[in-house]
C-alpha positions in Angstrom: 15.5 -86.9 -41.4 17.8 -86.1 -44.3 20.8 -87.3 -42.4 19.0 -90.5 -41.6 18.1 -91.0 -45.2 21.6 -90.5 -46.4 23.7 -92.3 -43.8 21.4 -94.4 -41.5 20.8 -94.4 -37.8 24.3 -95.6 -36.9 25.7 -92.2 -38.1 23.4 -90.1 -35.9 25.2 -88.3 -33.2 24.7 -84.9 -31.6 27.7 -83.6 -33.6 26.5 -85.0 -37.0 23.0 -83.5 -36.4 24.5 -80.1 -35.4 26.8 -80.1 -38.4 23.8 -80.9 -40.7 21.6 -78.2 -39.1 24.5 -75.7 -39.0 24.1 -75.1 -35.3 26.4 -75.6 -32.3 26.4 -79.0 -30.7 25.1 -77.4 -27.5 21.9 -76.5 -29.4 21.2 -80.1 -30.2 22.0 -81.1 -26.7 19.6 -78.5 -25.3 16.6 -80.0 -27.2 17.6 -83.6 -27.1 19.1 -85.3 -24.0 20.5 -88.2 -26.0 20.8 -89.7 -29.5 18.0 -92.0 -28.5 15.9 -88.9 -27.9 16.7 -87.7 -31.5 15.8 -91.1 -32.9 12.5 -91.2 -30.9 11.6 -87.8 -32.4 12.5 -89.0 -35.9 10.4 -92.2 -35.4 7.4 -90.1 -34.3 7.8 -87.8 -37.3 8.1 -90.7 -39.7 5.1 -92.4 -38.1 3.2 -89.3 -38.7 4.2 -89.2 -42.4 3.5 -92.9 -43.0 0.2 -92.8 -41.1 -0.9 -89.7 -43.0 0.1 -91.2 -46.3 -2.0 -94.3 -45.6 -4.9 -92.2 -44.2 -4.9 -90.1 -47.3 -4.8 -93.1 -49.5 -7.9 -92.2 -51.5 -9.2 -95.6 -52.5 -12.1 -95.4 -54.9 -14.0 -98.7 -54.7 -14.4 -99.7 -58.3 -14.8 -103.3 -57.6 -12.5 -106.2 -58.6 -8.8 -106.0 -57.6 -8.6 -102.2 -57.8 -7.5 -101.9 -54.1 -4.8 -104.5 -54.5 -3.6 -102.7 -57.6 -3.4 -99.5 -55.6 -1.6 -101.3 -52.8 0.9 -102.7 -55.3 1.5 -99.2 -56.7 2.0 -97.9 -53.1 4.6 -100.6 -52.4 6.3 -100.0 -55.7 6.6 -96.3 -54.9 8.0 -97.0 -51.4 10.7 -99.2 -52.8 11.6 -97.0 -55.7 11.0 -93.3 -55.5 10.5 -93.4 -51.7 13.2 -95.9 -51.1 15.5 -93.9 -48.8 12.6 -93.0 -46.5 11.4 -96.6 -46.5 14.9 -97.8 -45.5 14.9 -95.3 -42.6 11.4 -96.4 -41.6 12.6 -100.0 -41.3 15.7 -99.0 -39.4 13.6 -97.1 -36.9 10.8 -99.7 -36.9 13.2 -102.5 -35.9 14.4 -100.5 -32.8 11.0 -101.4 -31.3 12.1 -105.1 -31.1 14.5 -104.3 -28.3 13.7 -100.9 -26.9 10.3 -100.4 -25.1 10.4 -96.7 -25.9 10.3 -97.5 -29.6 7.9 -100.4 -29.3 4.7 -98.5 -29.2 5.7 -96.4 -32.2 6.7 -99.5 -34.1 3.5 -101.3 -33.3 1.4 -98.3 -34.4 3.3 -98.2 -37.6 2.6 -101.8 -38.3 -1.1 -101.3 -37.6 -1.6 -98.3 -39.9 -1.9 -100.3 -43.1 -3.8 -103.1 -41.5 -6.4 -100.6 -40.1 -6.8 -99.0 -43.5 -7.3 -102.4 -45.1 -9.9 -103.3 -42.5 -12.1 -100.7 -44.1 -12.3 -102.9 -47.2 -11.6 -106.5 -46.2 -12.5 -108.9 -43.4 -10.1 -108.9 -40.5 -8.2 -112.0 -41.4 -7.7 -110.9 -45.0 -6.7 -107.4 -44.0 -4.1 -108.8 -41.6 -2.7 -111.2 -44.2 -2.5 -108.5 -46.8 -0.7 -106.1 -44.4 1.8 -108.7 -43.4 2.4 -109.7 -47.0 2.8 -106.1 -48.1 5.2 -105.4 -45.2 7.3 -108.5 -45.8 7.4 -108.1 -49.6 8.4 -104.5 -49.3 11.3 -105.4 -46.8 12.6 -108.2 -49.1 12.3 -106.0 -52.2 14.6 -103.4 -50.6 17.4 -106.0 -50.8 16.9 -106.7 -54.5 19.2 -105.0 -57.0 16.3 -104.4 -59.3 12.9 -103.6 -57.8 10.0 -105.7 -58.8 7.3 -104.4 -61.1 3.9 -103.3 -60.0 2.5 -106.4 -61.8 4.8 -108.7 -59.9 3.8 -107.1 -56.6 0.2 -107.4 -57.5 0.6 -111.1 -58.3 2.1 -111.7 -54.9 -0.8 -109.8 -53.2 -3.4 -111.7 -55.1 -1.8 -115.1 -54.2 -1.5 -114.3 -50.5 
């Protein structure tokens, strides 16, 4: 995961993983039959982290826009402090567009936030918020200066 965060999926090879893990290349090949196998494992680990993060999102219903404020804070964290892991998430997530082995993992990742929002919003609103959050987060990763929590919140409220 650290290698992915530092250099991206294009740099993942059995040799680069072995070097990072300080083990012989044969050890990596013993556990993973291909780079794709390594990336599938990374996708599953990352899905577990992201899903747990969302599941542990301890929203306290205080009324008003509190949930949207917390969602804005979560997005802000993911594009600032958690940026490197978020970039890896999107790299792996997009593999599901072309590779059926990654498709289920990617689809589950997309649904995690929407499912959490369904606990608090009608289905249509939860789906719109999840899509808005996902798209906003992806676009923000390309900005030189990340948007503020207030800016993110304004976008979520206007969705």
